[in-house]
N, C-alpha and C positions, 0 to 999 in steps of 0.2 A: 660568591666564589668567582675568582678570576677566570676569564674565558679559557686560558691555557690550562688552568687547573681542571675545569669542567671537561675539556677534551681528554686530558690525561685520565680522569676518573672514568670516562666513557670507555677508553681503551682498557683500563684495568678491569672494569666490569666484563668486557668481552673476553679477556684472558681468563677471568674467574669462571665464566660459563663453560669454557673448554675444559678447565681443570675439574669443575664440578661434575660434568658428564663422565669424566674418567673415573672419579671416585664412585659415582652412582653405578657405573657399569660393573665395577669390581664387586661392590656391595650386592647388586642384583644377582650376579652369578653365584656369589657366596651364599646368599639366602637360599637359592634353589638347591645348592649342594647340601647345605645344612639341613634342609627339610627332608632330604632323602636318606642321609646316612644315619647309622645308629652307633657306630664305634665311638666310645667316649673320648679317646685321645684325638681322633680325627675332628670331632666336634669342637674340642678345645682349641685346636689350631685355627679352625675357620672362624670361631667366635672372636678370637684374638685379632684376626685380619679385619673383620667387620668393625670391631671396636676401634681399631687404629684408623680405619678409613673415615668413620664418623667424626673422630677427633680432629683429623686433618681438615675435613670439609667444614667443620665448625670454625676452626681458626681462619680458614680462607674467607668464609662468609662474613666473619666479624670484620676483616680487613676492608671489605667493600660495602659495609653497612647493610648487609642482607639479613635483617633482624629475624625475619620469619624462619629462614633456613637455619640461622644460628640457634634459634630456640628449639626447633625440631631436632637438630643434630645433638644439642646438649642433652636433651631428654633421652634420645636413642643411645647416646654414649653411656649415660648412667645405667640404662637398662642392660646393655651388653656387658657393662662392668660387673653388674650383679650376676648375670648369667655366667660370666667368666669365673666369678668367686663362688659359684654354685649356691648363691642365696636366692636365686630365682630360676624356676624350671620352665623350659620351653614347652609350649603346646601348640596345637594346630591353629587355634584362634589368633595367636600372636603373629603368625606368619601372614595372615590376611591383613592385619593392621600394619605390620611392617611394610608390606607391599603397597598398601594405601598411602602410607607416609612417603614412600619413594615416589609414587605418582604425584603426590602433592608438591614435593620438591621440584619435580619436573615441571609442573604447572607454574610454579613461581619463577623458574628460570625462563619460561616462555613469555612472561608478562611484559608488556610495554612499559616504558618509563612512566612512573606516576601511578600505575595500577597496583592494587593491593589484594592479596589472597587471604581469605578468612581461614585461619588454621585452628580455630577454637575446638571444632568437633574432633579432629584427629588428635589434637593435643590432649583432649579429655580422655580419649581411649589409651593414649600412650601413658598418661599419668596413672591410669588404672593398672596398666601392666607394671609400671615402676613401683607402685605401692603394693602389688600382689593381690589386688582386689578385682581383677578381671573375671567376669563370669560369662556363662554362655549367652545371657541376654544382651551382653554388650558387643556381640559380634557385628562388625560392620559388613553389610552386604556389598560386594564389589560393585563399583560403579561401572559404566559402560567403557571399560578400559580398552575395548576392542575398536573404538572409533579411531580414525586416522589422526585426529587432533590429540588424542590421549596417549597414543603410542609413539614414543620418541626414541631415537637412537643416536649414537655418535660414532664417527668413523675416524678417530684420531690415531689409533694404533693398529698395526697389522698383527693379528693374533689368532690363535686356535684355542678352542675350548670345547668342553663337553656339553652336549645338548640334553634337554629333558623332555619328559612327557608326563602328563598328570603331575605327580610329584616325583616320579622316577626320572633319573637322568640316565640316558643310555649313551654309552660311549660310541664315538664314530670309529671307523675302521682303524685297525692297528697300524696301517702303513701311512697314516697321516704324518707328514714331516713337520716338525716344529722349527720355525725360523730361528736362526742362531741368536737374534737379539730378543727373543721372547722365551721364557722358561715357565713350565708348569710346575708349581710347587704346592705344598700343603694340600695334597689331594685335589689336584686340578684347579686350584685357585691361581689366577694369572698374576704374576708380579714381574715388573721389569727390573732386572738386576741393577744395583746402584752404579756399577762401573760402566753400564751401557747407556744410562739415562742421558749423558752428555751428548750422545750421538743421535738422539731423537730431537728433531727440529719441527716445530709446527709452522706451517706456511699457510697463509690465508688462501682460500679458494680463488678469490679475485685475482691475486698475484699469479697463481699458477695458470689460470685461464688466459691472463694477459700475456704471460710468457709463451704459452702454446700458440696464441694468435700471432705473436711476433715471429715465431719459428715458421709458421705456415706462410707468413708474408714473404719470408726469405725464398720460398719456392719460386716466386716470380723472378727474383734476382738470378736464381740458378738457371731457370729456363731462358731468361734474357741473355745471359752470358754464353750459353750453349748456342743460341741463335746467332749472336755476334760472331762467334768463331766460325759458324757455318757460312755466314755471309762473306767473311774475309776469305775463306777457302774458295768460294765461288768466284770472287774477284781475281784471286791468284790463277785459277783455271782459265779465266778469260784472258788474262795477261799472257799466259802461256801460249794460247792460240794466236794472239796478236804478235808475239815475239817470233813465231815461226815465219810470219810474212814480213815483219819489219824488224830487222836485227840491229836495233840501236842500243848504244851503251846506256842511255838514261833509263831504258826499259829494264835492263839488267839490274841497275841500281834500285829502281822502284820495286822490282821483284824481290830483291834482297831485303829491303825494308819491310815489305809485306810478309815475307817469310818469318822475319823476327816478330812482327806484330801478331801473326797467326800463332806462332809458338807460344807467345805470352798469353794470348786470348785463350788458347786451348788449356794451358796450365792453370790459368785463372778459373776457367770454367770447371775443371776437375776439382780444384781446391774448394770453390764455393759449393759444388755439388756434394763433396765429402763432408764439409762442415755443416751444411744444411741438413743432410740426411742424419748425421750423427747427433746434431742438436735436437732434432725432432724426435728421434728414437729415445734419447735420454729423457726428454720431457715426457714422452709417452710412458716411459718406465716409472717416472715419478708419479704419474697419474694413476698407476695401477694400485689397487687395494684388494685384499682378500675378501671373499664373500662373507667371511666371519664378521666383518666390520658392520654389516647391516643385519646379518642373521642372528647376532647375539641377542637381539630383542625378541626373537620368535619364541624361544622356550617360555619366557614369562608370559607372552601373549597367549600361547596355547594353554598354559597353566590357568591363567585368569579366566579365559573363555570356558575352559573345561569346568571350572568350579561354578561359573556363572550359570551354566545351563545344565549342571548336574551330570556331566559325563566324565569318564576316565579315558584320557587320550594320551598316548605315548607319541612323542616327537623325536624322530631319529634323523640325524643329518650326517652326510659323508661328503668329503671333498671341499669343505669350507675354506681350505687353504688356497684353492684356485684363485688366481688374481685376474681382475678385469678392470677396465677403465672406470675411474671414479665417477665420471659423468653417467655412464651406463648403469653403474651400481645404484646411484641415487635415483635414476629414472625407474629402476626395476624394483625398488624397495616396496612401494605401494602395491604394484601388481602382484608380487609374490605374497605379500600379506593378504591380499584379497583372495587369491587362490586358496591359501591355507584356511582362511575364514570360511570360504565356500565349502571346503572339504569337511570342516567341523560341523557346519550348519546343515548342509545337504547330504554330503557323502556318508556321514556317520549318523544321519538323523534318526534312524530307527534302532539304534543300539546305544547302550550306556557306556560301552567300551569300544575303543578303536585305536588305530595306529596311523600316523602320517609319516611318510618317508620323504626326505629331501636329499637328492643325490646330484652332485655337481661334478662334471667330468670335462676336462679340456680335451676335445676330440682332435684338434689340429693346432697348428701354430697361431691360427687367427680365429678359432671358433670354440665356443664352450656350450655344453649341453646341460640343461637344468631339468631334472625330472622330479615332479611332485606327485606322489601317489597316496591313495587312502585304501583301506580295506572295507569300504562301506557298501552301500546297496547298488552302486553303479548308476548310470544315466538311464532314465525311463524314456526310451525312444518314442513310444506312442504318446506319452504325455507331452513330450517336447513338440511333436508334430501338431498336436491339438492346440498348444499354446501359439505355435507359429501361425496357424489359421486364425485363431481368435484375435491375435494382435495384428493381423493383416501383413505379416511378414512374408507368408507364402499363400498361394491359392490352393484350393483342394486338389486341382489337377496337378499342380507342382508337387504337392505332398504325395500324391499317388505314385509318382515315378521316381521320387528321391530314394537313394539307397541309404542304408543305415550309417555308413561312414560319413556321408555328406550330412545326414540328419544330425549327427553328433556335433558337427561344427556350428549348428544353429545356436548353441549355448553362447557363442561369441557375438550374437546379434543383439543389439539394444532392445530392451523390452521383453526379452525371453528369459524365463527362469523355470526350473523344474519344481521349485518350491510352491506350495499352495498359498503361502503367506509371505509378506514382505517382512524381513527382519533387519535389525541393525547390524547383525553380525556379518552377513554376506553381501549386503548392499540393498539399495532401495529400488528394486525392479530393473537395475541396469544389467543384470546378468554378468557375463564376463566380457562385455563389449569393450570396457575401458582397458582391460588387460590386452586384448587383441590389438586395439588401437596403439597402445604404447609399444608393444613388441614390433609391430609393423613400422612404427616411426623410427625405431632403432635398427632398421634393416634386418630384423630377425624373423623367425617363423615359429608359430605355435600350433601344435596338434594335440588331439585328445583321443585316448583309447579307453573304452569302458566295457566291463563285462558284468552282466546282471548278478547281483548278490556277491560279487567278488571284488568290486572296487573300480576306481577310475585313476588314470595316469595322465597328467599333463606334461608334455615335452616341449621345452622352449630351446631353440637354437639362437645364439647371439654372437655377434662379433666381439672379440676381446678388446679391441680398441676402436675409437672413433678416428679412423685413420684419415690421412690426407687422401682426398678422392682421386680416383683414376677414372678416366673417361675415354670413350672411343669417339674420335672426331670424324664426322661424316659430312658429305657435301650434297646439298639438294638445291637445284636451280641456282648454282654459283654462290650459294650461301653455306657457311660452315655452322654446324651444331655439335654439341657434346651430349652423348648418351652415357650415363654412369655405367662403368664396367660391371658393377655388382648386379645390375638389372639385366645384363645381356647373357643369355644362355648359350647362344651360338652365333657365330659369324660365318657366312658361307656365300658361295656363288652358285646359282641354279640356272638351268635352262628354262626358257619360257614355257616349253611344252610340259614341264613338271608341275605347272600351275593348273589346277583343276577347278571347275565350277561345282560347288556344292551348295544347295539351297540358295541359289542365285548369289553366291559370294565366291570370290577367288580364294582358294585354299592351297596349302602344300601339305605333304605328308612328311612327318619327322618323328622318327623313333616309334612308329605305330600310332601317332596321334595326328588328327587333322587340325591344322592351325590356320586361322584366317590370315591372309596376307593383304596389306594395304600399302599404297604409296605414301611415304612420309609427307611428300609435298601436298597430297590431298588433305591429310589431317591438319597440317599447318596452314592450309588454304593459301598456298603460294601460287602466284601467277606463273603459268607455263611460259617461260621465256623462249623456248625453242620454237622456231618457225615451222619445223616439220618433225614428225615423230622419228626418233632415232631407231633404226632397224637393228638394234643389238639383241641377239638371241640369248644373252646371259644377263642375269639380274643379280645385283649385290643385295644381300638380305641380312638383317639382324633379327634374331628371334629374342624378344624381350619378355620379361615376366614380372608380375607383381602379385605375390602370394600365389593363389591357384590359377590366376588368369594369365594368358600369354597370347601374343600376336607376333606375326612376322612383318617387319617394316622393310620395304624396298627403298633404296637410296641410289643416287647417281654415282656416288663413289665413297669408299671407306678409306680415310686418309691414314690415321695412325692411332694407336692406343698409348696414352701417356698420363703422367701426373697432371692434375689440373687444380688450380687454387679456386675453390668455390666462393663466390660472393653472393650471399643470399639477398633476396629482395627485402626492402623494408616494408612496413605495414601497408603503405599506399599501393604497393605492387603485388601484395600477397595473392590477389585474386586473378592474376594474369594466367589465362588458360594455357596448359601444355608446357609452360616454362617455369622453372623453379629458381633460376638465378643466372649468373653469367661468370665467365672466367676470362682472364687475360693471357693470351699465348705469349711465347717468347718474342714473337714478331711485333707485339703490341696490339694485335687485333683482339677486339672484344667479341667473344663468342657466347651465344645463349646456351644454357644447360637445360635439356629437356626433362620434363617430369613424366616418367614412364607410366605412372598410375593414371595421370590425366590423358596420356596418349591412348591408352587402352580404352578408357571411357569414351573418348572422342571418336575412336575407330568404329564404335557401334553405330554412329550416325552415318557412316559411309558404306553401308552394306552393299548397295548396288554400284556405288562409285568405285568400290574395290575392283570391279571388273575392268577398270581402266588399265590395270597392269597387263592385261592381255591385249594383243593387237585388235584394233577396232574391226578389222575385216573379219577376224575369227568370231568375235562376239556377234557381229551382225548376222553372220551365216547361221550360227546356232539359234539366236533369238528370233530369227524370222522363219524358222522351219516349224511346220505344223505336222504332228504325228497323231494318228488314230490308233488306239489300243482296243482290240476286240477280244474280250475275255469274259466268260460266264462266272468265273470264280472271283468273288469280291476281294479276297486276299491277294491273289495274283494280280488282279487289275489295279489295286491300290499300290502294290509294290512297284509295278512297272511305271505307273504314272509318277510316283514320287522320285524314282531314279531319273527319269527323263526330265522332269521339271527342275530338279536340283542341278541339272547340267545345262539349263537354259532353254530347253525346247518347250514349245507350246503343245499341250496335249488335250485331246478329246477322247472319251471312252464310250464303248458300246458293250452291251451284255450278251449279244449273240451276233451271228453273221448277218442276219436279216436287218437288225438295227444298224449295224455297221455299214451295210450296203446303202441303206437309205440316207445315212449321213454323208457318205461319199458322193452321192448323186446331188446333194444340195450344198456341200462345202468343199473347198479345195484343200487337199492334203499332200504332203511331200513324201510320206512313207506310211506303210501299214504294218502293225505288229498284231498278229492274230493267233489265237489258240486253234486247235483242230477240232477237238470233241466239244461241240456246243449244240444246244437245241435249236430247232427251226432252220438253221443253215450252219453247217460246220465250216471249218477253215479251208478245207480242200475246195468245197463248192464256192466259197467267197473268192478265193484266189482265181478259180477258173472264170467266174463272172467278170472279175476285174480285167483279166487278160483278153476277154472277148468283147470288152467295151472299148471302142475306138478312142473315146475321150480320156479315159484314165488307164489305158492298158500299159503305159510306161511307168506307173507308180511302183517303186520297189515294195515287195511284200516279204516280211520275215515271219516264218512259222515258229512259234515258241510252244512246244507241246511235250507231253509226257510220253507220247508214242515214239519208241526208239528202234523199232525193227527196221531191217533193210528195206522191206517192202513199203513201209510207210514213208521212208525217206525218198524212195524212188517215185512214189505217187506224188509227193510234194514237188519234186523236180518236174514231173510230167505235167502238173497243172500250172506250172510257171512260177513257183516260189523263188525269190532271190536268195534266200538263206533259210537254213533249217537248224534251229537250236533246241536241243533236248533239255527239258527242265532239270533232269537229274544231274546234268553237267553244266547247269546255268551258272555263269559268272558275269557279274555286272560289267566288268571291263570288256569282256568278249562282246557283249551286246552293244556297248557304246562304240567300240572299234568297228563293228560290223555296220552300224548306222553311218559312221563317218565315211566309210568306203562307198556306201550306197548313195549318200546325198551330199 
């Protein structure tokens, strides 16, 4: 064969594969519908559709010398011809063999050049159907059709269709809108009208991806043109200042020329901006496909798995007309299949009947919500915790304090599964870790809710498009960095005194949550170029998050939020810590793009260094102060000790006044906090002894007691207490403020 002929034949085979998948899709849906209905006229119409599709596929396969597919389709065409003529009656065994034949054709389509598929077994079963000699002993047990390799789909046409469960097909909500170029005919069997077929164009994925990449590259031209216009404007302003002092004619001429140049640059910038934005939006629109294009395989998958494990499971879907970026759709196909298999294998493991619901809702212009729920046994929290300990995911101490909501999220950790055995259906010990990882990669979020004996619901939030990135440009030590806007929860400016020390870490309070705050330059290990500390009492802060983790980053300056063209690192630079890529600004400056997930991980290494955000003088004052807590109650003693140490103070404790007095005579303390009612020596006696000792008489003493009568307070003042705090009115902040005033 001539080389050009070989290339042509290769392209022809590729075109045939696309066409074949379309025929198989329609046949598969038709078989599911045919298995469910009983009305004679409806059956006749569907049989006619299947017969026609097998005939067309046979002819197409003959044209590209796909002999195995041609042979299978020829026999299947004959079978449905007999069914159509009512000389052959359908039964349940036939549907299993028909579906096995469909899987075999899919296998053949996936073969590499030169590979051959043995079809003798399935052909033997089809010949038995054709001759009318099929008996129960000839039933083929479904193979492991649930594996990722065996389950294939095609996403060539945007369509809506009816989903099924067990053998029953359950219609989606009545309000599903059918696209005008797709019509449901013949009892929900999809057919593209002949007069609309000319408007359907197949475009290769590589060409679409290339087109989108070119569109994104235009962003640099847009940003550059905007920057040029800005620079010309600045030159004009400088000329204006010069003109005021030197009124020369040539300056006026130069100014006129610059005015014209500026006007042209601004118009050009607007034109490029409009063209680029429109181009990218159009490309993004082309990239959108309905969820139905991947979900259409799910009914058959549920049917096959149900029969394979002897269960009756209904599959109900709604909202499959919602459109999403094709790249996200392809990435989510396997995770969604994995969750459904998980529901079948684990969720409905103790029942022979069950229901799985898939509900898709577009919640905003840029976000879609996917809910997958089952009516099974729910997640066994205690079993999950035991597995976490056994697999060294958590320690016993961590399990003891974890709440149920957090425990449920353990199913997304690798190596954890609530099943007692590993099965092919739901995965080999990976749990749902691969699902969590994929959703996170797509900038989405996944949560799970479960109720014992009532079922489990997985909720996935995803962006509708993989959009051009936006980023916030920040400046640290005279260097610019980009932080992806989608990872930033809040941008704000705070006063330094709003930063508090908790557990020896600098923190801020935001919406009721305590969030660690770290200087970005410390995480990036940038050298401090400033000769002396800037005494600025206001800090610029970005609160960033990655799934459930969040930190606050302090920066020198927040420049602007804008579009950025992301240039990902190649394989050699994949391991660069804290940086995920770079962008080119309109000025031509190359700026690193920060990896928020890495920043959060890196921040854990800078626990004590996070205190750098507070003035050194304040830290030194707190960290060099020694406090003694005298309290006979172990609960109160531990509470006070933890509060003080979390704010940077050094603390010693004593269980009564006598022990406290002995410690004070041997060590130096800056402040005493004591209870009143204690054995051997109470707080009043201890305070009096301190005031009567010339060496330590000036040490501040705070009485923290449950005694709240006026007489007790007066006695505390009489013996020389510096402050009197009643436990019933105890507030952590009051204690800390009192300590600051006294030392």
